[in-house]
C-alpha positions as CSV (number, residue, x, y, z in Angstrom):
1,X,153.8,109.8,96.1
2,X,152.7,112.7,94.0
3,X,150.9,110.5,91.5
4,X,148.6,109.2,94.3
5,X,147.8,112.6,95.7
6,X,145.1,113.8,93.2
7,X,143.0,110.5,93.1
8,X,143.4,110.2,96.9
9,X,142.1,113.7,97.5
10,X,139.3,113.2,95.0
11,X,138.4,109.9,96.6
12,X,138.4,111.2,100.2
13,X,136.5,114.3,99.3
14,X,133.9,112.5,97.3
15,X,133.4,109.8,99.9
16,X,133.1,112.5,102.6
17,X,130.5,114.4,100.6
18,X,128.4,111.2,99.9
19,X,128.6,110.1,103.6
20,X,127.5,113.6,104.6
21,X,124.5,113.4,102.2
22,X,123.6,110.0,103.8
23,X,123.8,111.5,107.3
24,X,121.7,114.5,106.2
25,X,119.0,112.2,105.0
26,X,119.0,110.4,108.4
27,X,118.6,113.8,110.0
28,X,115.7,114.5,107.7
29,X,114.2,111.1,108.6
30,X,114.2,112.1,112.3
31,X,112.4,115.4,111.4
32,X,109.9,113.6,109.2
33,X,109.1,110.9,111.8
34,X,108.6,113.7,114.4
35,X,106.3,115.5,112.0
36,X,104.3,112.3,111.3
37,X,104.0,111.6,115.0
38,X,102.6,115.1,115.5
39,X,100.1,114.6,112.6
40,X,99.0,111.3,114.1
41,X,98.4,112.9,117.4
42,X,96.1,115.5,115.7
43,X,94.3,112.8,113.8
44,X,93.7,110.8,117.0
45,X,92.5,113.8,119.1
46,X,88.9,114.0,120.4
47,X,86.6,115.3,117.6
48,X,84.9,118.7,118.1
49,X,82.0,120.3,116.3
50,X,83.0,121.9,113.0
51,X,84.7,125.3,113.7
52,X,83.1,128.5,112.4
53,X,85.9,129.3,110.1
54,X,88.1,126.3,109.3
55,X,91.4,127.1,107.4
56,X,94.3,124.9,106.2
57,X,96.1,125.4,109.5
58,X,93.5,123.1,110.9
59,X,94.4,120.3,108.5
60,X,93.9,116.8,110.1
61,X,91.9,118.2,113.0
62,X,89.0,115.8,113.9
63,X,85.5,117.2,113.7
64,X,81.9,116.1,113.8
65,X,79.2,117.3,111.3
66,X,75.5,116.5,111.0
67,X,73.2,117.3,108.1
68,X,72.1,116.2,104.7
69,X,74.0,115.3,101.6
70,X,72.8,117.2,98.5
71,X,72.8,114.4,96.1
72,X,75.6,116.1,94.1
73,X,79.0,114.5,94.1
74,X,82.4,114.4,92.6
75,X,84.0,111.1,91.7
76,X,87.7,111.0,92.2
77,X,89.6,108.1,90.6
78,X,91.1,105.9,93.3
79,X,91.6,102.4,94.4
80,X,92.3,100.1,97.3
81,X,94.4,96.9,97.7
82,X,91.4,94.9,98.7
83,X,88.9,96.0,96.0
84,X,91.0,97.4,93.2
85,X,90.1,100.4,91.2
86,X,87.1,102.6,92.0
87,X,86.3,106.1,93.1
88,X,86.3,108.3,96.2
89,X,82.9,110.0,96.6
90,X,83.1,113.7,97.5
91,X,79.5,114.9,98.3
92,X,78.0,118.3,98.8
93,X,76.8,118.5,102.4
94,X,74.5,121.0,104.1
95,X,75.0,121.0,107.9
96,X,72.2,121.4,110.4
97,X,73.2,125.1,110.8
98,X,72.9,125.7,107.0
99,X,76.5,125.6,105.9
100,X,77.4,124.1,102.6
101,X,80.6,122.1,102.8
102,X,82.0,118.9,101.2
103,X,82.4,115.5,102.7
104,X,84.7,112.8,101.3
105,X,82.5,109.9,102.2
106,X,84.9,107.2,101.1
107,X,85.3,104.6,98.4
108,X,83.1,102.7,96.0
109,X,84.2,100.0,93.5
110,X,84.1,100.7,89.8
111,X,80.8,98.8,89.4
112,X,79.0,100.9,92.0
113,X,80.0,104.3,90.8
114,X,76.6,105.0,89.2
115,X,74.6,103.5,92.0
116,X,71.9,106.0,93.1
117,X,73.0,108.1,96.1
118,X,70.1,110.6,96.7
119,X,70.2,113.1,99.5
120,X,70.5,111.4,102.9
121,X,70.9,112.5,106.5
122,X,74.2,111.5,108.0
123,X,76.1,112.1,111.2
124,X,79.8,112.1,110.3
125,X,83.0,112.0,112.4
126,X,86.1,112.8,110.3
127,X,89.1,115.1,109.8
128,X,89.4,118.4,108.1
129,X,91.7,118.0,105.1
130,X,93.3,120.0,102.3
131,X,95.0,117.3,100.2
132,X,98.0,118.3,98.2
133,X,97.4,115.8,95.4
134,X,97.3,117.9,92.2
135,X,100.7,118.1,90.5
136,X,101.9,119.5,87.1
137,X,101.3,116.2,85.5
138,X,97.8,115.6,86.9
139,X,95.1,115.8,84.2
140,X,92.3,118.3,84.4
141,X,89.0,116.7,85.6
142,X,86.7,115.3,83.0
143,X,83.7,117.3,83.9
144,X,81.4,115.7,81.3
145,X,82.0,112.3,82.9
146,X,82.4,113.7,86.4
147,X,85.8,112.0,86.8
148,X,88.5,113.8,88.8
149,X,92.1,112.7,89.1
150,X,93.0,114.5,92.4
151,X,91.2,116.1,95.2
152,X,91.5,119.9,94.7
153,X,89.5,121.6,97.5
154,X,89.0,125.0,95.9
155,X,88.1,123.5,92.5
156,X,85.8,120.9,93.9
157,X,84.1,123.6,96.1
158,X,83.5,125.7,93.0
159,X,82.0,122.8,91.2
160,X,79.7,121.8,94.0
161,X,78.8,125.3,95.1
162,X,80.2,124.9,98.6
163,X,82.6,126.5,101.0
164,X,86.2,125.3,100.4
165,X,85.9,122.9,103.4
166,X,86.5,119.2,103.1
167,X,85.8,116.7,105.9
168,X,87.1,113.2,105.3
169,X,84.8,110.7,107.0
170,X,86.2,108.1,109.3
171,X,82.8,107.1,110.8
172,X,79.4,107.5,109.4
173,X,76.1,107.1,111.2
174,X,73.1,106.7,108.9
175,X,72.7,105.2,105.4
176,X,76.2,105.1,104.0
177,X,74.7,104.1,100.6
178,X,77.5,101.6,100.0
179,X,80.3,104.1,100.4
180,X,83.1,102.8,102.6
181,X,84.9,105.5,104.6
182,X,88.7,105.8,104.1
183,X,89.9,107.7,107.1
184,X,92.8,110.2,106.9
185,X,96.1,108.3,107.7
186,X,99.7,109.2,107.7
187,X,100.5,106.1,105.5
188,X,99.8,108.3,102.5
189,X,102.5,110.8,103.4
190,X,105.8,110.0,101.6
191,X,108.7,109.2,103.9
192,X,111.6,107.9,101.7
193,X,114.5,109.4,103.6
194,X,115.8,106.1,104.9
195,X,116.0,104.6,101.4
196,X,117.7,107.8,100.2
197,X,120.3,107.6,103.1
198,X,121.0,103.9,102.2
199,X,121.5,104.9,98.5
200,X,124.0,107.7,99.4
201,X,126.0,105.4,101.8
202,X,126.1,102.7,99.0
203,X,127.4,105.2,96.5
204,X,130.0,106.3,99.1
205,X,131.2,102.7,99.5
206,X,131.3,102.4,95.7
207,X,133.2,105.7,95.4
208,X,135.7,104.6,98.0
209,X,136.1,101.2,96.3
210,X,136.8,102.9,92.9
211,X,139.3,105.2,94.5
212,X,141.1,102.2,96.0
213,X,141.0,100.4,92.7
214,X,142.4,103.5,90.9
215,X,145.3,103.8,93.4
216,X,146.1,100.1,93.0
217,X,146.2,100.5,89.2
218,X,148.6,103.4,89.6
219,X,150.8,101.3,91.8
220,X,150.9,98.6,89.1
221,X,152.2,100.9,86.5
222,X,155.9,100.6,85.6
223,X,158.0,103.5,84.7
């Protein structure tokens, strides 16, 4: 019996830890789904005029702004399933009360990137946003070509000479100049906890199987 003890303890302990990791991921899944539901409720709330001093705690809040684009823009490398590669157009925007902010007007295909987009009056409904897109591996923007690889609100504001406020348009009234709005959506927020849980449970099954196989081999030994 002693020869079974160590592999049995190792097998039971390892399987228990792996199952616990799977359960932990399921618990995190519940928390993430609750968080996504709360974000969706904020996105879907009734829009209000742009607050006086927006800050990142207001991320996803729906707002309305009216004013003029400045004709200055930042082109963020992007793409859609329907149209393939292209750019998100982030424009400087002067509101009717004189505030300089930024508006993510939406998507243009690659071929329309250099189409003229002079200053135009727009009434925009959208959501405040502070995207967390820039990582350690994200290249710095190519300023000479005006190509950015992530939306970085402080850096874009410095480039366009605006406040660090970004409104992502969901509806535009006026001449959209061929730019298709891409509203803020929870689909872009990663939620992989279910797949992680399945992986941990599969590893637990494999661990238990290897333990059973090892014990079977021990039983087959002849002394």
